[in-house]
Steps between C-alpha positions, in 0.01 A plus 500: 500500500241719667614810693233577765582864582261504791754278681788680671841472340659313794215242503520467123873433490471256793227313315691475172866468610485317833754217460270272704253516213755435223530122504244438228624777268728435200886546513668745258791268425348155531620389157866572573779250585797651691829323573694649791861389501625772730731375775571673833332808365187649657465737200428208267274338759301825554464542122348154454284556815338801337427301187376207701267715704353632172423145389801366316610142558851534643739213510809541718794311353753446781830308509495148660573635847237771473532878481729655766224758540314240699753563775438875518340566840555713816754325721471187297144432623299260282138390486479134405838518335454821299635845576241779547614701197447214263179407672361835391647518149435139411127564479283373215795310344579143408849380588718257313866415517711464181869474464592734215858374499377167359399449137167343604430790736561755224278301267220506753541883537481540124181300481346719773631817334341400170162540668583795724406863460752652746833374640672663796861447590773656716811313396822675422482663153561246227496188726179348358603606150819295545287199611297537183182606678529883494271740323658452154454123498156501668371768264577272209259236630251754647504836315230634728700445819546806726826449682584699814869509609561655843852609604664794677715629213294390200567257217757726323731782603843515669370343824279232351774245495622577855365160621343675801169362611177711509438603864246736646768696685714526187211642304439755776871593524553538124191725470615751771202416713718374790725808476207741553330303778597529866597748763733796411859553613453870602668438830773282356521121461271293719408134506146577381598758238570258219341415163194291577312241294125526458332206664289225355717426196390813304793439260321179400137587528542813291641322187255217551212747459676659192530147355127424536415835346736436210368149451144624473605767253673235293185285506305793370742537212498132426125479499486790254679280246862529618748247635629421836815684617779513750466731805840590656413622849775653714413524865741794549335688215155421630578649841682799341192576295316571828762741628278801403712815431846377608644464149356827382622685809854376448494580130365850552688610811772244566347423835432155647238415749660446838358295784266719707307239699133589537542858355426571137682730254208525266213597729473578874347445754457150353643280772464264786461644850491369859157479657384394838446137393779456244544664163277667242536643149411860441492717188426870454766617253332746268458853633123467557545153659773624727259774606253222584758308702610802697141588566427145638813535714401849605853613390450791254849615598643194312327623183664839552847351538478275194244671274580326164578144386848622398564599863375171626721294269825623645631198698578699808145636494349160454673385813360801690150449368500126577620577854218747552239261363618231735484726799130524421430146373661313791211612712240322288431152367495441133122454515460832680710685234287331230187630670645853502583477132166359406306756693704796366308704238720800453757589227707219357493120527714286738559128471593265783508128573628275772814290438356160568692195627440168333266396786300815452473432130373154573243643739369755253141394399519710180741252331284202589184664373675580175648153468853633508575248775315173533538149626570229239408144577772312315492117470872479561589782744174541689338833584732787437453882499644648183492823311269496197518658152490884526271546196125500540339432155134494404510223235825301517630528864828347591499232766711259706387142443759321709834567664841342423547134426785269603761416236347250260151523652335573167748359250293204383214733417731723297678215314172321431316806381758700309752233386266205449726270706368197686568438866756234409681751285516743787625227731773414249609862471517514881726196514729661244513830700354711227196605713 
């Protein structure tokens, strides 16, 4: 690849990583076959979405009635029979139905697994093993199989056999994320001062990303001459791993992080503030940066009252500082404050950004120019605006080829290609209820 240094960096990266120019480029995982057996679990779906975007052929194996995740949608709204959540995470996948509680259904899965590189499942620990199609049995017929098992409590341990399903909110609650999120109870109990879940199924998307990372690592080991392996992925552990210093803080000082809303007990000011047209984020927490913020506000007296970061991290002082910042910020729009920050050239650096609504995000041209949002013309669901892969890659860019498919839409292709069955065989299996 040539690197013409006379071209500016922004123009060069646009030329080489623009998703609109990636269709003719190779795919990093185009030789992989992935089976996704996850059920009612956006973590498993997100994991296979990542692999599918990078080029893997992903086959969703759903029960005869379809995955319950197809029903996940705001207020039950569906587009052509599919919930919006599944419409997003069903991308780039083929969809078949297979009754794993029948002998013929299990035999079909074994035949698929014999050819697969990765299998994803979210059943209760040991359920597929009892059916004779767990990792131990499938590894005998395919030693190179990488098997991802998603659950809240893991495949072993005192809670593994609790027979509780893997839910996003359970993963968040078990990790302490919910306990530390929300408004404080400084003025006593209030309806809004309660532990608060993080939106958008973070307790599923987090372990889904860990699973994809682990699967790629296992592939690297296998390709270096090793075997496939089992990946035991606990959603609660995945979220807890992103809880920064909480564990260390408790171990060192016996202190737990309490709910403090938009304040921060690590750095401050580092918070959301009211502005003339809504809310904005602002940061100026180090001593030089706080100097910069107070200079922009024309409030050097604040710097005198709270001269060090230790002073500013006292909760009562954070409240006072936030109140003083908002007395200033409420007179300006987020854009006006951004202009002030951008045009400031004194001591310290200040960061600010508007808190955008979904409509404002959709209207932001930056995301369309970068291909982060784009319209997909799907043969089944029509023209739909969806979020695109977040990675921009020069040689093997990820891509969305199609959106979700109805249950059974692609099953003949899968059965004919991977199992060598004829159409009459598939029809017979349908009559018997196996697929």
